[in-house]
C-alpha positions as CSV (number, residue, x, y, z in Angstrom):
1,M,22.9,26.8,13.4
2,R,24.0,28.7,10.5
3,G,23.6,26.2,7.9
4,I,23.7,22.4,6.7
5,A,26.1,21.4,4.2
6,L,23.9,18.7,2.1
7,N,26.1,16.1,0.6
8,F,25.1,17.6,-3.0
9,F,27.7,18.9,-5.4
10,P,25.6,21.4,-7.5
11,L,26.5,22.4,-11.0
12,K,28.5,25.6,-11.5
13,T,26.8,25.9,-15.2
14,D,23.1,27.0,-15.2
15,E,22.3,27.3,-18.9
16,F,23.2,24.0,-21.3
17,T,21.3,21.8,-23.6
18,I,21.0,18.1,-23.9
19,R,20.9,16.6,-27.5
20,L,18.5,13.4,-27.8
21,Y,17.6,11.2,-30.5
22,R,14.0,10.2,-30.6
23,L,12.2,7.1,-32.8
24,P,8.4,6.2,-32.7
25,F,7.4,4.4,-29.7
26,I,6.5,0.9,-30.2
27,E,5.6,-1.3,-27.1
28,G,8.1,-4.1,-26.6
29,E,10.5,-3.2,-29.5
30,R,13.4,-1.2,-27.5
31,P,16.0,0.1,-30.0
32,I,19.6,-0.4,-29.2
33,C,22.6,1.5,-30.2
34,G,26.1,0.2,-29.1
35,D,25.9,-0.6,-25.4
36,E,22.9,2.2,-25.0
37,E,19.3,0.9,-24.7
38,A,16.8,3.2,-25.6
39,V,14.6,4.8,-22.7
40,R,11.0,5.8,-23.1
41,R,10.2,9.5,-22.5
42,H,7.4,12.0,-22.8
43,L,8.5,14.7,-25.3
44,V,6.9,17.9,-26.7
45,V,7.0,17.8,-30.1
46,D,5.1,20.6,-32.5
47,G,3.3,21.4,-29.1
48,E,2.0,17.7,-28.7
49,S,3.3,15.5,-25.7
50,D,4.0,11.9,-26.8
51,S,5.8,9.0,-25.8
52,Y,9.2,8.3,-27.9
53,W,12.1,5.7,-27.7
54,T,15.0,8.2,-26.8
55,L,18.8,7.8,-27.0
56,F,22.0,10.0,-26.6
57,Q,23.6,8.6,-29.6
58,Q,22.6,9.0,-33.2
59,T,21.0,5.8,-34.9
60,E,19.4,5.3,-38.2
61,G,16.0,7.0,-38.7
62,A,16.3,8.8,-35.1
63,V,15.3,12.8,-35.1
64,E,17.4,15.0,-33.2
65,V,15.9,16.8,-30.2
66,V,17.5,19.6,-28.3
67,C,16.3,19.9,-24.6
68,Q,16.8,22.7,-21.9
69,P,17.6,21.4,-18.7
70,F,14.0,21.3,-17.4
71,D,12.1,20.3,-20.2
72,N,12.7,16.6,-19.1
73,V,14.2,16.2,-15.8
74,Y,14.8,12.7,-15.9
75,A,16.5,12.8,-19.4
76,T,18.7,15.6,-17.5
77,I,19.5,13.2,-15.1
78,D,20.3,10.3,-17.1
79,A,22.5,12.7,-19.3
80,L,24.6,13.8,-16.3
81,R,25.1,10.2,-15.8
82,S,26.2,9.3,-18.9
83,A,28.6,11.9,-19.0
84,L,30.0,11.3,-15.7
85,I,30.4,7.6,-17.0
86,Q,32.2,8.6,-19.8
87,S,34.7,11.2,-18.0
88,C,35.3,8.6,-15.6
89,R,36.5,6.4,-18.5
90,N,38.4,9.0,-20.1
91,N,40.3,10.1,-17.1
92,L,40.8,7.4,-14.4
93,D,42.3,4.0,-14.3
94,S,39.8,1.5,-14.5
95,D,40.2,-0.1,-11.1
96,L,39.5,3.5,-9.2
97,F,35.9,3.5,-10.4
98,R,32.9,1.1,-11.1
99,V,29.6,1.7,-12.4
100,T,26.9,0.1,-10.3
101,T,23.7,-1.7,-11.2
102,G,20.6,-1.1,-10.3
103,F,17.6,1.6,-10.2
104,R,19.7,4.5,-9.7
105,R,23.0,3.1,-11.0
106,P,25.6,5.9,-8.8
107,V,29.4,5.8,-9.7
108,E,31.9,4.8,-7.0
109,I,35.0,6.3,-6.9
110,T,37.8,4.2,-4.7
111,I,39.4,6.8,-2.6
112,D,41.4,4.2,-0.5
113,T,42.2,0.6,-0.8
114,Y,42.9,-1.7,2.5
115,P,43.5,-5.4,3.1
116,E,40.0,-5.4,4.4
117,G,38.4,-3.6,1.6
118,I,37.8,-0.6,0.0
119,Q,36.6,3.0,0.8
120,I,34.4,4.7,-2.0
121,V,32.5,7.7,-2.7
122,S,29.4,7.4,-4.7
123,L,28.4,9.9,-7.0
124,E,24.7,10.0,-8.4
125,P,23.0,12.7,-10.4
126,Y,20.3,14.5,-8.5
127,L,18.0,17.4,-8.9
128,L,17.5,19.6,-5.7
129,R,14.0,21.0,-6.5
130,S,13.8,23.4,-3.3
131,R,16.8,25.2,-5.1
132,G,16.4,24.3,-8.8
133,L,20.0,23.0,-8.8
134,F,21.1,19.9,-10.5
135,G,24.4,18.1,-9.6
136,F,25.4,15.0,-7.8
137,L,25.0,13.3,-4.5
138,A,28.2,12.4,-2.9
139,D,28.0,9.4,-0.1
140,F,30.7,7.7,1.8
141,R,30.9,4.0,2.1
142,F,33.2,1.0,2.9
143,H,33.0,-2.1,1.1
144,P,34.3,-5.0,3.0
145,N,36.3,-8.0,1.5
146,E,35.1,-11.4,1.9
147,G,36.0,-12.5,5.4
148,Y,36.3,-9.2,6.8
149,R,32.7,-8.4,7.2
150,G,32.0,-7.4,10.7
151,T,35.5,-7.3,12.0
152,R,36.6,-4.5,14.4
153,R,39.0,-3.2,11.5
154,S,36.4,-3.2,9.0
155,L,33.8,-1.2,11.3
156,Q,36.6,1.0,12.0
157,L,37.1,1.6,8.3
158,S,33.4,2.1,7.8
159,L,33.8,4.7,10.8
160,S,31.2,2.9,13.1
161,L,34.1,2.4,15.4
162,D,36.7,4.8,16.5
163,K,40.5,3.6,16.9
164,N,39.9,2.3,20.2
165,G,37.1,0.2,18.9
166,R,34.5,2.4,20.9
167,P,31.6,3.8,18.8
168,N,32.8,6.6,16.9
169,L,31.5,10.1,18.3
170,N,33.5,11.7,15.2
171,Y,31.1,9.9,12.5
172,Y,30.1,13.0,11.1
173,A,33.6,14.8,11.2
174,D,35.2,11.7,9.5
175,R,32.5,11.3,6.8
176,Y,33.1,14.8,6.1
177,S,36.8,14.5,5.8
178,N,36.6,11.5,3.3
179,L,34.2,13.8,1.1
180,S,37.1,16.5,1.1
181,I,39.6,13.8,0.2
182,Y,37.5,12.6,-2.6
183,V,37.5,16.3,-3.9
184,A,41.3,16.8,-3.4
185,K,41.9,13.6,-5.2
186,F,39.5,13.2,-7.9
187,H,36.9,16.2,-8.5
188,D,39.3,18.0,-11.1
189,E,40.1,15.1,-12.8
190,I,36.5,14.1,-13.3
191,F,34.9,17.5,-14.0
192,P,34.1,19.5,-16.0
193,L,31.6,17.0,-17.9
194,H,31.2,16.6,-21.6
195,M,27.4,16.5,-22.0
196,P,25.6,14.6,-24.9
197,G,25.7,17.4,-27.7
198,G,29.1,18.6,-26.7
199,Q,28.2,21.1,-24.4
200,E,30.7,21.5,-21.2
201,V,28.9,21.4,-17.8
202,A,31.3,22.6,-14.4
203,V,30.3,21.1,-11.0
204,E,31.2,22.8,-7.7
205,S,33.9,21.5,-5.6
206,R,32.0,22.8,-2.3
207,L,28.7,21.1,-1.1
208,V,25.7,23.2,-1.1
209,E,24.9,25.0,2.0
210,L,21.2,25.1,2.9
211,A,19.3,26.9,5.7
212,P,18.1,24.6,8.1
213,K,14.4,24.7,9.6
214,T,13.7,23.7,13.2
215,L,11.1,21.8,15.1
216,D,10.5,21.7,18.5
217,V,12.1,19.4,20.9
218,K,10.5,16.7,22.3
219,N,8.5,17.0,25.5
220,Y,7.7,13.9,27.8
221,V,4.5,13.5,29.8
222,V,5.2,11.3,32.8
223,G,3.2,10.0,36.2
224,S,0.5,13.0,37.4
225,G,0.8,14.4,34.0
226,T,4.3,15.8,34.9
227,E,6.4,17.2,31.9
228,S,9.9,16.6,31.7
229,K,12.8,16.9,28.8
230,S,14.1,13.6,29.8
231,Q,12.2,10.2,29.8
232,F,14.3,8.7,32.3
233,M,14.6,11.6,34.9
234,G,11.1,12.1,34.4
235,V,9.8,8.6,35.4
236,A,12.3,8.5,38.1
237,R,11.0,11.6,39.8
238,S,7.3,11.2,39.1
239,G,6.4,7.7,38.0
240,P,5.3,6.4,34.9
241,F,2.6,7.7,32.9
242,K,0.0,4.7,33.8
243,Q,0.3,1.9,35.9
244,S,0.4,-1.8,35.0
245,P,-2.5,-3.9,36.4
246,E,-2.2,-4.7,40.3
247,D,-1.9,-8.5,39.9
248,A,0.4,-8.6,36.9
249,R,3.2,-11.3,37.7
250,L,6.7,-12.1,36.4
251,Y,7.9,-15.7,35.9
252,F,11.9,-16.2,35.9
253,L,12.8,-19.2,33.8
254,Y,16.0,-20.3,33.5
255,R,18.6,-23.3,33.1
256,Q,19.3,-25.0,36.5
257,E,22.9,-23.9,36.0
258,D,21.8,-20.4,35.7
259,R,20.1,-20.2,38.5
260,S,22.4,-17.7,40.5
261,L,22.2,-15.6,37.4
262,S,18.6,-15.2,37.2
263,Q,19.0,-14.5,41.0
264,D,21.4,-11.7,40.4
265,L,19.0,-10.5,37.6
266,F,16.2,-10.0,40.0
267,R,18.4,-8.5,42.6
268,A,19.1,-5.9,39.9
269,L,15.5,-5.2,38.9
270,R,14.6,-5.0,42.6
271,G,17.0,-1.9,42.6
272,D,19.7,-3.9,45.1
273,T,22.7,-3.9,42.7
274,F,23.4,-0.8,40.9
275,R,23.1,3.1,41.5
276,T,22.1,3.4,37.8
277,F,18.7,2.1,38.3
278,S,16.7,2.4,41.7
279,G,14.4,-0.7,41.0
280,M,11.1,-1.6,39.4
281,E,9.3,-0.3,42.5
282,R,10.6,3.4,42.7
283,M,10.8,3.8,39.0
284,F,7.8,2.0,37.6
285,H,5.7,1.6,40.7
286,F,6.1,-2.2,40.0
287,P,7.0,-4.0,43.2
288,I,8.7,-7.0,42.7
289,S,8.8,-9.8,45.5
290,N,7.8,-13.3,46.4
291,K,4.1,-12.3,46.2
292,N,4.4,-11.7,42.3
293,V,7.3,-13.5,41.2
294,S,7.9,-17.2,40.6
295,G,10.9,-18.8,39.4
296,V,10.9,-22.0,37.5
297,A,14.2,-24.0,36.0
298,V,13.8,-25.6,32.7
299,S,16.0,-28.5,31.6
300,D,16.9,-26.9,28.2
301,F,15.3,-25.2,25.1
302,S,14.0,-27.8,23.0
303,P,10.7,-27.4,21.4
304,G,9.2,-29.7,23.8
305,E,10.4,-28.4,26.9
306,I,9.5,-24.7,26.0
307,H,5.9,-25.9,25.3
308,R,5.8,-27.4,28.7
309,I,6.9,-24.6,30.6
310,R,5.0,-22.3,28.6
311,D,1.7,-24.4,29.2
312,R,2.4,-24.3,33.1
313,V,3.1,-20.2,32.8
314,V,-0.5,-20.0,31.3
315,A,-2.3,-22.0,33.7
316,E,-0.5,-20.5,36.8
317,A,-1.3,-17.0,35.4
318,A,-4.9,-17.8,35.1
319,G,-5.6,-15.0,32.8
320,R,-3.6,-12.2,34.8
321,A,-1.0,-10.2,33.0
322,V,2.2,-12.1,33.1
323,V,5.7,-11.4,31.7
324,P,7.9,-14.6,31.6
325,V,11.6,-13.1,32.3
326,V,13.7,-15.9,30.5
327,L,17.5,-16.2,31.1
328,T,19.2,-17.9,27.8
329,P,22.3,-19.2,26.7
330,F,21.7,-17.5,23.0
331,S,20.1,-14.3,21.9
332,R,18.4,-12.9,18.7
333,H,21.8,-11.4,17.8
334,D,23.6,-14.8,17.5
335,D,24.2,-16.6,14.2
336,P,21.2,-17.8,12.5
337,S,22.4,-21.3,12.5
338,E,22.7,-21.2,16.4
339,N,19.7,-19.1,17.3
340,A,16.6,-21.1,16.3
341,A,15.6,-21.7,20.2
342,Y,15.2,-17.7,20.5
343,W,12.7,-17.7,17.7
344,N,11.1,-20.9,18.9
345,L,11.0,-19.6,22.3
346,K,9.2,-16.2,21.3
347,H,6.8,-17.9,18.9
348,A,5.5,-20.5,21.5
349,F,4.8,-17.7,24.2
350,L,3.3,-15.6,21.5
351,S,0.8,-18.2,20.2
352,E,-0.8,-18.2,23.7
353,G,-1.0,-14.2,23.8
354,L,2.1,-13.9,26.3
355,P,4.8,-11.3,25.8
356,I,8.3,-12.5,27.2
357,Q,11.5,-11.0,28.2
358,V,14.6,-12.7,26.8
359,V,18.0,-11.8,28.5
360,A,21.1,-13.6,27.6
361,S,23.0,-15.2,30.3
362,E,26.2,-13.6,29.1
363,T,24.6,-10.0,29.5
364,V,23.8,-10.6,33.6
365,A,27.3,-12.5,33.7
366,D,29.1,-9.2,33.0
367,K,28.4,-6.9,35.6
368,N,29.2,-3.9,33.5
369,R,26.7,-4.9,31.0
370,L,24.1,-5.8,33.4
371,K,24.8,-2.2,35.0
372,W,23.8,-0.4,32.0
373,S,21.1,-2.8,30.6
374,T,18.9,-3.1,33.7
375,A,17.0,0.2,33.2
376,G,16.1,-1.0,29.5
377,I,15.3,-4.5,30.6
378,G,13.0,-3.0,33.2
379,L,11.3,-0.8,31.1
380,Q,10.4,-3.3,28.5
381,I,9.1,-5.6,30.9
382,F,6.9,-2.8,32.5
383,A,5.6,-2.0,29.2
384,K,4.8,-5.6,28.3
385,A,3.1,-6.0,31.5
386,G,0.3,-3.5,30.5
387,G,2.0,-0.3,32.0
388,T,2.3,3.2,29.8
389,P,5.8,4.5,30.9
390,W,5.5,7.9,29.2
391,K,3.8,9.6,26.4
392,V,4.6,12.7,24.3
393,H,2.9,16.0,23.7
394,P,1.1,15.6,20.3
395,R,0.9,18.7,17.4
396,T,-2.1,16.9,16.0
397,E,-5.1,16.1,18.7
398,R,-7.5,13.0,18.6
399,C,-5.1,11.7,15.9
400,L,-4.3,7.8,15.1
401,I,-1.2,6.9,13.8
402,V,-1.3,3.8,11.6
403,G,2.3,2.7,11.0
404,I,2.4,0.1,7.9
405,G,5.1,-2.5,7.7
406,Q,5.3,-5.7,5.6
407,A,6.9,-9.1,5.7
408,H,6.7,-10.4,2.2
409,H,8.4,-13.5,1.1
410,V,10.4,-13.2,-1.8
411,S,12.1,-16.2,-3.7
412,E,14.2,-16.3,-6.6
413,E,10.9,-16.2,-8.9
414,G,9.9,-13.2,-7.1
415,T,7.5,-12.3,-4.5
416,D,5.4,-15.6,-3.6
417,R,3.8,-14.7,-0.5
418,F,2.3,-11.1,0.7
419,F,1.9,-9.9,4.3
420,A,1.1,-6.4,5.8
421,Y,0.2,-5.3,9.1
422,S,-0.5,-2.2,11.0
423,V,0.8,-0.8,14.3
424,L,-1.8,1.5,16.1
425,T,-0.8,4.5,18.1
426,D,-2.3,7.8,19.1
427,S,-0.2,10.8,18.4
428,S,0.9,10.8,21.9
429,G,2.8,7.6,21.0
430,V,0.8,5.3,23.3
431,F,0.3,1.7,22.1
432,E,-3.0,0.7,20.9
433,E,-2.8,-2.4,18.9
434,V,-1.3,-4.7,16.1
435,R,-3.6,-5.2,13.4
436,V,-2.9,-7.4,10.0
437,L,-3.9,-5.6,6.8
438,G,-3.6,-8.3,4.3
439,E,-2.1,-11.4,3.4
440,G,-2.0,-14.3,0.7
441,R,-0.2,-15.8,-2.4
442,K,-2.1,-13.8,-5.1
443,E,-1.0,-10.1,-4.9
444,D,-4.4,-8.6,-6.1
445,H,-6.5,-10.3,-3.5
446,Y,-3.7,-9.3,-0.9
447,I,-4.3,-5.7,-2.2
448,E,-7.9,-6.1,-1.9
449,D,-7.8,-7.4,1.7
450,F,-5.6,-4.5,2.6
451,S,-7.8,-1.7,1.4
452,V,-10.8,-3.2,3.3
453,N,-8.8,-4.1,6.4
454,L,-7.4,-0.4,6.3
455,R,-11.0,1.1,5.7
456,N,-12.3,-1.3,8.9
457,I,-9.6,0.3,11.1
458,F,-10.5,3.9,10.3
459,A,-14.3,2.9,10.9
460,D,-13.2,1.2,14.2
461,Y,-12.0,4.3,15.6
462,S,-13.7,7.0,14.1
463,S,-15.7,7.6,17.3
464,R,-12.3,8.4,19.4
465,F,-10.2,10.0,16.6
466,S,-10.9,12.6,14.0
467,S,-7.7,12.6,12.2
468,F,-5.8,9.5,10.7
469,V,-2.1,9.6,9.7
470,V,-0.7,6.7,8.0
471,H,3.3,6.2,8.6
472,A,4.6,3.8,5.9
473,T,8.0,2.1,6.0
474,F,10.5,2.7,3.2
475,S,9.6,-0.8,1.7
476,I,5.9,-0.1,1.0
477,G,5.1,-0.5,-2.6
478,R,3.2,1.6,-5.2
479,R,0.0,-0.3,-5.0
480,E,-0.3,-0.1,-1.1
481,L,0.1,3.6,-1.2
482,E,-2.4,4.2,-3.8
483,S,-4.5,1.9,-1.7
484,V,-3.8,4.2,1.3
485,A,-4.4,7.3,-0.6
486,T,-7.9,6.0,-1.6
487,A,-8.9,5.1,1.9
488,L,-7.9,8.2,3.3
489,E,-9.6,10.3,0.7
490,E,-12.9,8.0,1.4
491,Q,-12.6,8.6,5.1
492,R,-12.0,12.5,4.4
493,G,-15.2,12.4,2.5
494,Q,-17.2,10.8,5.6
495,Q,-16.0,13.5,8.2
496,E,-16.7,17.0,8.6
497,S,-13.4,17.8,10.1
498,G,-9.8,16.5,10.6
499,E,-6.6,15.7,9.1
500,F,-5.8,12.9,6.6
501,V,-2.4,12.3,5.4
502,S,0.0,10.0,4.4
503,L,4.0,9.7,4.9
504,K,6.8,7.6,3.9
505,F,10.1,7.1,6.2
506,N,13.3,5.9,4.9
507,D,16.0,5.3,7.3
508,R,18.4,3.8,4.8
509,N,18.3,6.7,2.1
510,R,21.0,8.4,0.0
511,F,20.9,11.8,1.7
512,F,23.3,13.2,4.7
513,G,24.1,16.7,5.9
514,F,26.9,18.7,8.1
515,A,26.8,21.5,10.5
516,V,28.9,24.2,8.8
517,D,29.6,25.9,12.2
518,H,30.3,22.9,14.5
519,N,33.3,21.1,14.9
520,S,31.5,17.6,15.1
521,R,29.6,18.3,12.0
522,V,26.5,17.2,13.6
523,P,23.0,19.2,13.4
524,Y,20.9,19.8,16.1
525,E,18.1,17.1,16.9
526,S,14.9,18.0,15.3
527,T,16.6,20.1,12.5
528,M,14.9,19.9,9.1
529,L,15.7,20.6,5.4
530,P,13.1,20.6,2.5
531,L,14.0,18.8,-0.8
532,S,11.0,19.6,-2.6
533,D,7.6,20.2,-2.3
534,S,6.7,17.2,-0.4
535,E,10.2,15.9,0.5
536,F,12.2,16.6,3.7
537,I,15.4,14.9,5.4
538,V,15.0,15.5,9.1
539,W,17.3,14.5,12.1
540,F,15.3,12.8,14.6
541,E,18.7,12.5,16.8
542,G,21.5,14.9,17.2
543,L,22.9,17.7,19.3
544,Q,20.8,18.8,22.1
545,Y,20.5,22.5,22.5
546,N,21.2,22.2,26.3
547,Q,24.6,20.2,25.6
548,P,26.3,20.8,22.4
549,T,28.8,18.5,22.6
550,V,28.3,14.9,21.0
551,R,27.7,12.2,24.0
552,G,27.1,9.1,21.8
553,M,26.9,7.9,18.2
554,V,24.5,10.0,16.0
555,G,22.9,8.2,13.2
556,G,22.0,10.0,9.8
557,P,18.7,12.0,9.1
558,L,15.6,10.4,7.9
559,H,14.2,11.0,4.2
560,V,10.2,11.5,4.7
561,K,8.0,12.0,1.7
562,F,4.1,13.0,1.9
563,T,2.5,10.8,-0.3
564,Y,-1.0,12.0,0.3
565,P,-2.5,14.5,-0.3
566,E,0.0,15.5,-3.1
567,R,-0.4,19.3,-3.0
568,D,-3.3,20.6,-0.6
569,L,-0.8,20.5,2.5
570,T,0.3,23.9,3.8
571,R,3.9,24.3,5.1
572,E,2.7,24.8,8.3
573,Q,0.4,21.7,8.3
574,Q,3.6,19.5,7.0
575,R,5.5,21.0,9.8
576,A,2.8,19.8,12.3
577,H,2.9,16.1,11.0
578,L,6.8,16.2,11.1
579,Q,6.5,17.2,14.3
580,D,4.3,14.6,15.3
581,A,6.7,12.0,13.9
582,I,9.8,13.6,15.8
583,N,7.8,13.2,19.0
584,L,6.8,9.6,18.3
585,S,10.4,9.0,17.9
586,G,10.5,9.7,21.5
587,A,7.6,7.3,22.4
588,N,9.8,4.5,21.9
589,W,9.8,2.0,25.0
590,R,12.3,-0.1,23.8
591,G,14.9,1.7,25.6
592,F,15.4,5.3,27.5
593,N,17.4,6.5,24.6
594,A,15.9,4.7,21.8
595,K,14.7,7.7,19.7
596,S,16.0,7.7,16.0
597,L,12.9,6.2,14.4
598,P,9.2,7.2,15.1
599,V,7.6,4.3,16.8
600,S,5.1,3.6,14.1
601,V,7.9,2.8,11.7
602,Y,10.2,1.4,14.3
603,Y,7.6,-0.9,15.8
604,A,6.8,-2.0,12.2
605,Q,10.3,-2.9,11.4
606,L,10.6,-5.0,14.4
607,I,7.5,-7.1,13.5
608,A,8.9,-7.6,10.3
609,K,11.7,-9.2,11.5
610,Y,10.0,-11.3,14.0
611,L,7.7,-12.7,11.2
612,K,10.3,-13.3,8.5
613,E,12.4,-15.2,11.2
614,F,9.3,-17.4,12.3
615,E,8.6,-18.3,8.7
616,G,12.2,-19.1,7.9
617,H,12.3,-21.5,11.1
618,G,9.2,-23.1,9.4
619,L,7.0,-22.0,12.5
620,P,3.2,-21.8,12.0
621,K,1.3,-18.4,11.5
622,V,0.7,-16.9,14.8
623,D,-1.4,-14.1,15.9
624,V,0.5,-10.8,16.5
625,G,-2.6,-8.7,17.6
626,I,-2.1,-9.0,21.2
627,L,-2.6,-5.8,23.1
628,T,0.9,-5.2,24.5
629,P,3.8,-4.6,22.8
630,W,5.3,-8.0,22.7
631,F,8.1,-7.2,19.9
632,L,10.2,-4.6,22.4
């Protein structure tokens, strides 16, 4: 692939200055000039670095300071934002742009208006450190009007669906086209900018093109140590990597009126119905018959009936591995006001250490949906029964991956309950366990528990693993990351060798990229672009090298940041850890094609969803640390 066009319009003007006005910094006494609030910045004055209140407007008693762009990067970014806002006010009608609130405050330009909402391109000043370029990140979005969110037309305007209502395979090309529409309509109206101090700054109308780096494609290890490029074909030909216990049982639970649908699901899982799935025995070496399958009718899914059936299943299982397969008239995707029974059901069985498989009756009733769902349902059942479908080839051997997520409770007054947990896998993607890291009402106590429990994980696994790598979700905060760095530093001092690294993953980031030499504009899977010494964007899914046509909708890249150590890793070491993350995205046992996030992060997000829903439905605390992936 020749190049990737990053969603970034760089400045044409290399040399310019910014005029600031500084005042002595006095804590709690922030000056205001007109509609501008002063910002605290570090400036070098007479060879000494110190904190000052700074403004872009002259005010009484302030001293003028002329800065070069790299004297204070954050001042330059703020100056670009200020100049952009002023240019929009001077040159565009007020209904064509909006200055957003929040931390980054991008400016949104309306490129088209519909009854259902507006399509916008947001512009945000940014420094692309890998190239030493200031400029503007540009991102396309659709803002639906009230009452249209989630409608077919709204999803089409957001580019999620195509004109026929199917997943939009042209998502990248359409997104690129909308950036081109913005350029044609507005770019020359907005730019050049007049910076604080009066200097004119020009901005390119073409996205910056970067030379991509590539990581290796995923390799899967299935039965008998056989390697395969495809999870499905590998398991179908050679069986799973590790069998589930021989005495594992399934319990089909269903309402009496859904008995026939339960039988349809059983036959599909046995392999009698569809050519797309050969059956649990052929695929996973997990025979299902009257010897290890029972069926029990439930009167309804009221709390009392759920607990009655659960207790019966626990008694009959007598300590053996068991997966209840529950056919329900609802699913977790239903409206929250209608699906409380789903979360009650999950919680009731989890409280007894049982992972259940919930299947919506409407999925089974729709033969086409069942046809394409059966393999995934079977995969999840097999993993919950204690089997290992496949693993991936790791780059870092004897390495424990600690995926960290959180499920804090936030009220109008702020965070009033802190909760963090870890999902443990090895670098080949084999699931180990879930552990609680910290919980409590007071942040200081929670952070203390967090640190102690993370150290305990390292100590408990140090006999099996020589390297420890933390994968944090984007929501993890500064204090948790500081605790991670401290714990890794201590573990590093206790061992003679090994890798000790922390990375943070963000799948809701502001970066995007387009393949310049492919009509689909989709980069190849495993493509990466360095943004700085410690930041990358990586395509965990994309075009396949053996099939360079788009077969399904491809998501955007992940933003990955190395948070520990800050400077000691070589590029080759970074590549190795990014490779392990790419590999772990293929270790997802939720589905055969689910591979957009490393399981360390994806599983953490799933658990957060469950814990928040349990709490939201008033359910008591439950032990999430059972030794099978119940959250699939």
